[in-house]
TORVEX-995564 format. One record per atom (N, C-alpha, C, CB): residue number from 1; y, x, z; residue in three letters; chain; atom name. Coordinates in steps of 0.2 Angstrom, whole numbers. Glycine has a CB too. Example, Ala and Ser with C-alpha at 12.3 -4.5 7.8 and 13.67 -1.06 7.14 Angstrom:
<sites>
+-----+-------+-------+-------+------+-----+------+
! seq !     Y !     X !     Z ! type ! mol ! atom !
+-----+-------+-------+-------+------+-----+------+
!   1 !   -28 !    66 !    39 !  ALA !   A !    N !
!   1 !   -22 !    62 !    39 !  ALA !   A !   CA !
!   1 !   -16 !    66 !    39 !  ALA !   A !    C !
!   1 !   -22 !    57 !    45 !  ALA !   A !   CB !
!   2 !   -11 !    64 !    35 !  SER !   A !    N !
!   2 !    -5 !    68 !    36 !  SER !   A !   CA !
!   2 !     0 !    64 !    39 !  SER !   A !    C !
!   2 !    -3 !    70 !    29 !  SER !   A !   CB !
+-----+-------+-------+-------+------+-----+------+
</sites>
This chain:
<sites>
+-----+-------+-------+-------+------+-----+------+
! seq !     Y !     X !     Z ! type ! mol ! atom !
+-----+-------+-------+-------+------+-----+------+
!   1 !   108 !   141 !    26 !  UNK !   A !    N !
!   1 !   111 !   135 !    23 !  UNK !   A !   CA !
!   1 !   108 !   133 !    17 !  UNK !   A !    C !
!   1 !   119 !   138 !    22 !  UNK !   A !   CB !
!   2 !   104 !   136 !    14 !  UNK !   A !    N !
!   2 !   100 !   134 !     8 !  UNK !   A !   CA !
!   2 !    96 !   128 !     9 !  UNK !   A !    C !
!   2 !    96 !   140 !     5 !  UNK !   A !   CB !
!   3 !    93 !   128 !    15 !  UNK !   A !    N !
!   3 !    88 !   122 !    17 !  UNK !   A !   CA !
!   3 !    92 !   116 !    17 !  UNK !   A !    C !
!   3 !    84 !   124 !    23 !  UNK !   A !   CB !
!   4 !    98 !   116 !    20 !  UNK !   A !    N !
!   4 !   102 !   110 !    21 !  UNK !   A !   CA !
!   4 !   104 !   107 !    14 !  UNK !   A !    C !
!   4 !   108 !   111 !    25 !  UNK !   A !   CB !
!   5 !   105 !   112 !     9 !  UNK !   A !    N !
!   5 !   107 !   110 !     2 !  UNK !   A !   CA !
!   5 !   101 !   107 !    -1 !  UNK !   A !    C !
!   5 !   109 !   116 !    -2 !  UNK !   A !   CB !
!   6 !    95 !   109 !     0 !  UNK !   A !    N !
!   6 !    89 !   106 !    -3 !  UNK !   A !   CA !
!   6 !    87 !   100 !     0 !  UNK !   A !    C !
!   6 !    83 !   111 !    -2 !  UNK !   A !   CB !
!   7 !    88 !    99 !     7 !  UNK !   A !    N !
!   7 !    87 !    92 !    10 !  UNK !   A !   CA !
!   7 !    92 !    87 !     7 !  UNK !   A !    C !
!   7 !    87 !    93 !    17 !  UNK !   A !   CB !
!   8 !    98 !    89 !     7 !  UNK !   A !    N !
!   8 !   104 !    85 !     5 !  UNK !   A !   CA !
!   8 !   103 !    83 !    -2 !  UNK !   A !    C !
!   8 !   111 !    88 !     6 !  UNK !   A !   CB !
!   9 !   101 !    88 !    -7 !  UNK !   A !    N !
!   9 !   100 !    86 !   -14 !  UNK !   A !   CA !
!   9 !    94 !    82 !   -15 !  UNK !   A !    C !
!   9 !    98 !    93 !   -17 !  UNK !   A !   CB !
!  10 !    88 !    83 !   -11 !  UNK !   A !    N !
!  10 !    83 !    78 !   -12 !  UNK !   A !   CA !
!  10 !    84 !    71 !    -9 !  UNK !   A !    C !
!  10 !    77 !    81 !    -8 !  UNK !   A !   CB !
!  11 !    88 !    71 !    -4 !  UNK !   A !    N !
!  11 !    90 !    64 !    -1 !  UNK !   A !   CA !
!  11 !    95 !    61 !    -6 !  UNK !   A !    C !
!  11 !    94 !    65 !     5 !  UNK !   A !   CB !
!  12 !    99 !    64 !   -10 !  UNK !   A !    N !
!  12 !   103 !    61 !   -15 !  UNK !   A !   CA !
!  12 !    99 !    59 !   -21 !  UNK !   A !    C !
!  12 !   109 !    66 !   -17 !  UNK !   A !   CB !
!  13 !    94 !    62 !   -23 !  UNK !   A !    N !
!  13 !    90 !    60 !   -28 !  UNK !   A !   CA !
!  13 !    86 !    54 !   -26 !  UNK !   A !    C !
!  13 !    84 !    66 !   -30 !  UNK !   A !   CB !
!  14 !    84 !    53 !   -20 !  UNK !   A !    N !
!  14 !    80 !    47 !   -17 !  UNK !   A !   CA !
!  14 !    85 !    41 !   -17 !  UNK !   A !    C !
!  14 !    77 !    48 !   -10 !  UNK !   A !   CB !
!  15 !    91 !    43 !   -15 !  UNK !   A !    N !
!  15 !    96 !    37 !   -15 !  UNK !   A !   CA !
!  15 !    98 !    35 !   -22 !  UNK !   A !    C !
!  15 !   103 !    40 !   -11 !  UNK !   A !   CB !
!  16 !    98 !    40 !   -27 !  UNK !   A !    N !
!  16 !   100 !    38 !   -34 !  UNK !   A !   CA !
!  16 !    94 !    33 !   -36 !  UNK !   A !    C !
!  16 !   101 !    44 !   -38 !  UNK !   A !   CB !
!  17 !    88 !    35 !   -35 !  UNK !   A !    N !
!  17 !    82 !    31 !   -37 !  UNK !   A !   CA !
!  17 !    83 !    24 !   -34 !  UNK !   A !    C !
!  17 !    76 !    35 !   -36 !  UNK !   A !   CB !
!  18 !    84 !    24 !   -28 !  UNK !   A !    N !
!  18 !    84 !    18 !   -24 !  UNK !   A !   CA !
!  18 !    90 !    13 !   -27 !  UNK !   A !    C !
!  18 !    85 !    19 !   -17 !  UNK !   A !   CB !
!  19 !    96 !    17 !   -28 !  UNK !   A !    N !
!  19 !   101 !    13 !   -31 !  UNK !   A !   CA !
!  19 !   100 !    10 !   -38 !  UNK !   A !    C !
!  19 !   107 !    17 !   -31 !  UNK !   A !   CB !
!  20 !    96 !    14 !   -42 !  UNK !   A !    N !
!  20 !    95 !    12 !   -49 !  UNK !   A !   CA !
!  20 !    90 !     6 !   -48 !  UNK !   A !    C !
!  20 !    91 !    18 !   -52 !  UNK !   A !   CB !
!  21 !    85 !     6 !   -44 !  UNK !   A !    N !
!  21 !    81 !     0 !   -43 !  UNK !   A !   CA !
!  21 !    85 !    -6 !   -41 !  UNK !   A !    C !
!  21 !    75 !     1 !   -39 !  UNK !   A !   CB !
!  22 !    89 !    -5 !   -36 !  UNK !   A !    N !
!  22 !    93 !   -11 !   -33 !  UNK !   A !   CA !
!  22 !    98 !   -14 !   -39 !  UNK !   A !    C !
!  22 !    97 !    -8 !   -27 !  UNK !   A !   CB !
!  23 !   101 !    -9 !   -43 !  UNK !   A !    N !
!  23 !   105 !   -12 !   -48 !  UNK !   A !   CA !
!  23 !   101 !   -16 !   -53 !  UNK !   A !    C !
!  23 !   109 !    -6 !   -51 !  UNK !   A !   CB !
!  24 !    95 !   -13 !   -55 !  UNK !   A !    N !
!  24 !    91 !   -17 !   -60 !  UNK !   A !   CA !
!  24 !    89 !   -24 !   -57 !  UNK !   A !    C !
!  24 !    84 !   -13 !   -61 !  UNK !   A !   CB !
!  25 !    87 !   -24 !   -51 !  UNK !   A !    N !
!  25 !    85 !   -30 !   -47 !  UNK !   A !   CA !
!  25 !    92 !   -35 !   -47 !  UNK !   A !    C !
!  25 !    83 !   -29 !   -40 !  UNK !   A !   CB !
!  26 !    97 !   -32 !   -46 !  UNK !   A !    N !
!  26 !   104 !   -36 !   -45 !  UNK !   A !   CA !
!  26 !   105 !   -39 !   -52 !  UNK !   A !    C !
!  26 !   109 !   -31 !   -43 !  UNK !   A !   CB !
!  27 !   104 !   -36 !   -58 !  UNK !   A !    N !
!  27 !   105 !   -39 !   -64 !  UNK !   A !   CA !
!  27 !   100 !   -44 !   -66 !  UNK !   A !    C !
!  27 !   106 !   -33 !   -69 !  UNK !   A !   CB !
!  28 !    94 !   -42 !   -65 !  UNK !   A !    N !
!  28 !    88 !   -47 !   -67 !  UNK !   A !   CA !
!  28 !    88 !   -53 !   -63 !  UNK !   A !    C !
!  28 !    82 !   -43 !   -67 !  UNK !   A !   CB !
!  29 !    89 !   -53 !   -56 !  UNK !   A !    N !
!  29 !    88 !   -58 !   -52 !  UNK !   A !   CA !
!  29 !    91 !   -65 !   -54 !  UNK !   A !    C !
!  29 !    90 !   -56 !   -45 !  UNK !   A !   CB !
!  30 !    98 !   -65 !   -56 !  UNK !   A !    N !
!  30 !   101 !   -71 !   -58 !  UNK !   A !   CA !
!  30 !    97 !   -75 !   -63 !  UNK !   A !    C !
!  30 !   108 !   -70 !   -60 !  UNK !   A !   CB !
!  31 !    95 !   -71 !   -68 !  UNK !   A !    N !
!  31 !    91 !   -74 !   -74 !  UNK !   A !   CA !
!  31 !    85 !   -77 !   -71 !  UNK !   A !    C !
!  31 !    90 !   -69 !   -79 !  UNK !   A !   CB !
!  32 !    81 !   -74 !   -67 !  UNK !   A !    N !
!  32 !    75 !   -77 !   -64 !  UNK !   A !   CA !
!  32 !    76 !   -83 !   -60 !  UNK !   A !    C !
!  32 !    72 !   -71 !   -59 !  UNK !   A !   CB !
!  33 !    82 !   -83 !   -56 !  UNK !   A !    N !
!  33 !    84 !   -89 !   -52 !  UNK !   A !   CA !
!  33 !    85 !   -95 !   -57 !  UNK !   A !    C !
!  33 !    89 !   -87 !   -47 !  UNK !   A !   CB !
!  34 !    89 !   -94 !   -62 !  UNK !   A !    N !
!  34 !    91 !   -99 !   -66 !  UNK !   A !   CA !
!  34 !    85 !  -102 !   -70 !  UNK !   A !    C !
!  34 !    97 !   -97 !   -71 !  UNK !   A !   CB !
!  35 !    80 !   -97 !   -72 !  UNK !   A !    N !
!  35 !    74 !   -99 !   -75 !  UNK !   A !   CA !
!  35 !    70 !  -104 !   -71 !  UNK !   A !    C !
!  35 !    70 !   -93 !   -78 !  UNK !   A !   CB !
!  36 !    70 !  -102 !   -65 !  UNK !   A !    N !
!  36 !    66 !  -106 !   -60 !  UNK !   A !   CA !
!  36 !    69 !  -112 !   -58 !  UNK !   A !    C !
!  36 !    65 !  -102 !   -53 !  UNK !   A !   CB !
!  37 !    76 !  -113 !   -58 !  UNK !   A !    N !
!  37 !    79 !  -119 !   -57 !  UNK !   A !   CA !
!  37 !    77 !  -124 !   -62 !  UNK !   A !    C !
!  37 !    87 !  -117 !   -57 !  UNK !   A !   CB !
!  38 !    77 !  -122 !   -68 !  UNK !   A !    N !
!  38 !    75 !  -127 !   -73 !  UNK !   A !   CA !
!  38 !    68 !  -130 !   -72 !  UNK !   A !    C !
!  38 !    76 !  -124 !   -80 !  UNK !   A !   CB !
!  39 !    64 !  -125 !   -71 !  UNK !   A !    N !
!  39 !    57 !  -128 !   -69 !  UNK !   A !   CA !
!  39 !    56 !  -132 !   -63 !  UNK !   A !    C !
!  39 !    52 !  -121 !   -69 !  UNK !   A !   CB !
!  40 !    60 !  -130 !   -58 !  UNK !   A !    N !
!  40 !    60 !  -134 !   -52 !  UNK !   A !   CA !
!  40 !    62 !  -141 !   -53 !  UNK !   A !    C !
!  40 !    64 !  -131 !   -46 !  UNK !   A !   CB !
!  41 !    68 !  -142 !   -57 !  UNK !   A !    N !
!  41 !    71 !  -148 !   -59 !  UNK !   A !   CA !
!  41 !    66 !  -152 !   -63 !  UNK !   A !    C !
!  41 !    77 !  -147 !   -63 !  UNK !   A !   CB !
!  42 !    63 !  -149 !   -68 !  UNK !   A !    N !
!  42 !    58 !  -153 !   -72 !  UNK !   A !   CA !
!  42 !    52 !  -155 !   -67 !  UNK !   A !    C !
!  42 !    55 !  -149 !   -78 !  UNK !   A !   CB !
!  43 !    50 !  -151 !   -63 !  UNK !   A !    N !
!  43 !    44 !  -153 !   -58 !  UNK !   A !   CA !
!  43 !    46 !  -159 !   -54 !  UNK !   A !    C !
!  43 !    42 !  -147 !   -54 !  UNK !   A !   CB !
!  44 !    53 !  -158 !   -51 !  UNK !   A !    N !
!  44 !    55 !  -164 !   -47 !  UNK !   A !   CA !
!  44 !    55 !  -170 !   -51 !  UNK !   A !    C !
!  44 !    62 !  -162 !   -44 !  UNK !   A !   CB !
!  45 !    58 !  -170 !   -57 !  UNK !   A !    N !
!  45 !    58 !  -176 !   -61 !  UNK !   A !   CA !
!  45 !    51 !  -179 !   -62 !  UNK !   A !    C !
!  45 !    61 !  -175 !   -68 !  UNK !   A !   CB !
!  46 !    46 !  -175 !   -64 !  UNK !   A !    N !
!  46 !    39 !  -177 !   -65 !  UNK !   A !   CA !
!  46 !    37 !  -180 !   -58 !  UNK !   A !    C !
!  46 !    35 !  -171 !   -67 !  UNK !   A !   CB !
!  47 !    38 !  -177 !   -52 !  UNK !   A !    N !
!  47 !    36 !  -180 !   -46 !  UNK !   A !   CA !
!  47 !    39 !  -187 !   -45 !  UNK !   A !    C !
!  47 !    37 !  -175 !   -40 !  UNK !   A !   CB !
!  48 !    45 !  -187 !   -46 !  UNK !   A !    N !
!  48 !    48 !  -194 !   -45 !  UNK !   A !   CA !
!  48 !    45 !  -199 !   -50 !  UNK !   A !    C !
!  48 !    56 !  -193 !   -47 !  UNK !   A !   CB !
!  49 !    44 !  -198 !   -56 !  UNK !   A !    N !
!  49 !    40 !  -202 !   -60 !  UNK !   A !   CA !
!  49 !    33 !  -204 !   -58 !  UNK !   A !    C !
!  49 !    40 !  -199 !   -67 !  UNK !   A !   CB !
!  50 !    30 !  -199 !   -55 !  UNK !   A !    N !
!  50 !    23 !  -201 !   -52 !  UNK !   A !   CA !
!  50 !    24 !  -205 !   -46 !  UNK !   A !    C !
!  50 !    19 !  -194 !   -51 !  UNK !   A !   CB !
!  51 !    29 !  -204 !   -42 !  UNK !   A !    N !
!  51 !    30 !  -208 !   -36 !  UNK !   A !   CA !
!  51 !    31 !  -215 !   -38 !  UNK !   A !    C !
!  51 !    35 !  -205 !   -32 !  UNK !   A !   CB !
!  52 !    35 !  -216 !   -43 !  UNK !   A !    N !
!  52 !    37 !  -223 !   -45 !  UNK !   A !   CA !
!  52 !    31 !  -227 !   -48 !  UNK !   A !    C !
!  52 !    43 !  -223 !   -51 !  UNK !   A !   CB !
!  53 !    27 !  -223 !   -52 !  UNK !   A !    N !
!  53 !    21 !  -226 !   -54 !  UNK !   A !   CA !
!  53 !    16 !  -228 !   -49 !  UNK !   A !    C !
!  53 !    17 !  -221 !   -59 !  UNK !   A !   CB !
!  54 !    15 !  -223 !   -44 !  UNK !   A !    N !
!  54 !    11 !  -225 !   -38 !  UNK !   A !   CA !
!  54 !    13 !  -231 !   -34 !  UNK !   A !    C !
!  54 !    10 !  -218 !   -34 !  UNK !   A !   CB !
!  55 !    20 !  -231 !   -33 !  UNK !   A !    N !
!  55 !    23 !  -237 !   -30 !  UNK !   A !   CA !
!  55 !    21 !  -243 !   -33 !  UNK !   A !    C !
!  55 !    30 !  -236 !   -29 !  UNK !   A !   CB !
!  56 !    22 !  -243 !   -40 !  UNK !   A !    N !
!  56 !    20 !  -249 !   -44 !  UNK !   A !   CA !
!  56 !    13 !  -251 !   -43 !  UNK !   A !    C !
!  56 !    22 !  -248 !   -51 !  UNK !   A !   CB !
!  57 !     9 !  -246 !   -43 !  UNK !   A !    N !
!  57 !     1 !  -248 !   -43 !  UNK !   A !   CA !
!  57 !     0 !  -250 !   -36 !  UNK !   A !    C !
!  57 !    -3 !  -241 !   -44 !  UNK !   A !   CB !
!  58 !     3 !  -247 !   -31 !  UNK !   A !    N !
!  58 !     2 !  -250 !   -24 !  UNK !   A !   CA !
!  58 !     4 !  -257 !   -23 !  UNK !   A !    C !
!  58 !     5 !  -245 !   -19 !  UNK !   A !   CB !
!  59 !    10 !  -258 !   -26 !  UNK !   A !    N !
!  59 !    13 !  -265 !   -25 !  UNK !   A !   CA !
!  59 !     8 !  -270 !   -29 !  UNK !   A !    C !
!  59 !    20 !  -265 !   -28 !  UNK !   A !   CB !
!  60 !     6 !  -268 !   -34 !  UNK !   A !    N !
!  60 !     1 !  -273 !   -38 !  UNK !   A !   CA !
!  60 !    -5 !  -274 !   -34 !  UNK !   A !    C !
!  60 !     0 !  -270 !   -45 !  UNK !   A !   CB !
!  61 !    -8 !  -268 !   -31 !  UNK !   A !    N !
!  61 !   -14 !  -269 !   -27 !  UNK !   A !   CA !
!  61 !   -13 !  -273 !   -21 !  UNK !   A !    C !
!  61 !   -17 !  -262 !   -25 !  UNK !   A !   CB !
!  62 !    -7 !  -273 !   -18 !  UNK !   A !    N !
!  62 !    -6 !  -277 !   -12 !  UNK !   A !   CA !
!  62 !    -5 !  -284 !   -14 !  UNK !   A !    C !
!  62 !     1 !  -275 !    -9 !  UNK !   A !   CB !
!  63 !    -2 !  -286 !   -20 !  UNK !   A !    N !
!  63 !    -1 !  -293 !   -22 !  UNK !   A !   CA !
!  63 !    -8 !  -296 !   -24 !  UNK !   A !    C !
!  63 !     3 !  -294 !   -28 !  UNK !   A !   CB !
!  64 !   -13 !  -292 !   -27 !  UNK !   A !    N !
!  64 !   -19 !  -294 !   -28 !  UNK !   A !   CA !
!  64 !   -23 !  -295 !   -22 !  UNK !   A !    C !
!  64 !   -23 !  -289 !   -33 !  UNK !   A !   CB !
!  65 !   -22 !  -291 !   -17 !  UNK !   A !    N !
!  65 !   -26 !  -291 !   -11 !  UNK !   A !   CA !
!  65 !   -24 !  -297 !    -7 !  UNK !   A !    C !
!  65 !   -25 !  -285 !    -7 !  UNK !   A !   CB !
!  66 !   -18 !  -299 !    -7 !  UNK !   A !    N !
!  66 !   -15 !  -305 !    -4 !  UNK !   A !   CA !
!  66 !   -17 !  -311 !    -7 !  UNK !   A !    C !
!  66 !    -7 !  -304 !    -3 !  UNK !   A !   CB !
!  67 !   -18 !  -311 !   -14 !  UNK !   A !    N !
!  67 !   -20 !  -317 !   -17 !  UNK !   A !   CA !
!  67 !   -27 !  -318 !   -17 !  UNK !   A !    C !
!  67 !   -18 !  -316 !   -25 !  UNK !   A !   CB !
!  68 !   -31 !  -313 !   -15 !  UNK !   A !    N !
!  68 !   -38 !  -314 !   -15 !  UNK !   A !   CA !
!  68 !   -40 !  -317 !    -8 !  UNK !   A !    C !
!  68 !   -42 !  -307 !   -15 !  UNK !   A !   CB !
!  69 !   -36 !  -316 !    -3 !  UNK !   A !    N !
!  69 !   -37 !  -319 !     4 !  UNK !   A !   CA !
!  69 !   -36 !  -326 !     4 !  UNK !   A !    C !
!  69 !   -33 !  -316 !     9 !  UNK !   A !   CB !
+-----+-------+-------+-------+------+-----+------+
</sites>
């Protein structure tokens, strides 16, 4: 019966370690997600500005090309 106690005890230690890491990840993950959200929003805004500028340049080049013909 002693071998079953050793196996069960070792299994419980492994479950405790796994649970500890899962709890640590559970507490840290929301902060990581919210930090990434701000960066993604700023990158999205920057890309929208670049797209607007490129559209304006493309429009200007098209009008110059049509006036040259």
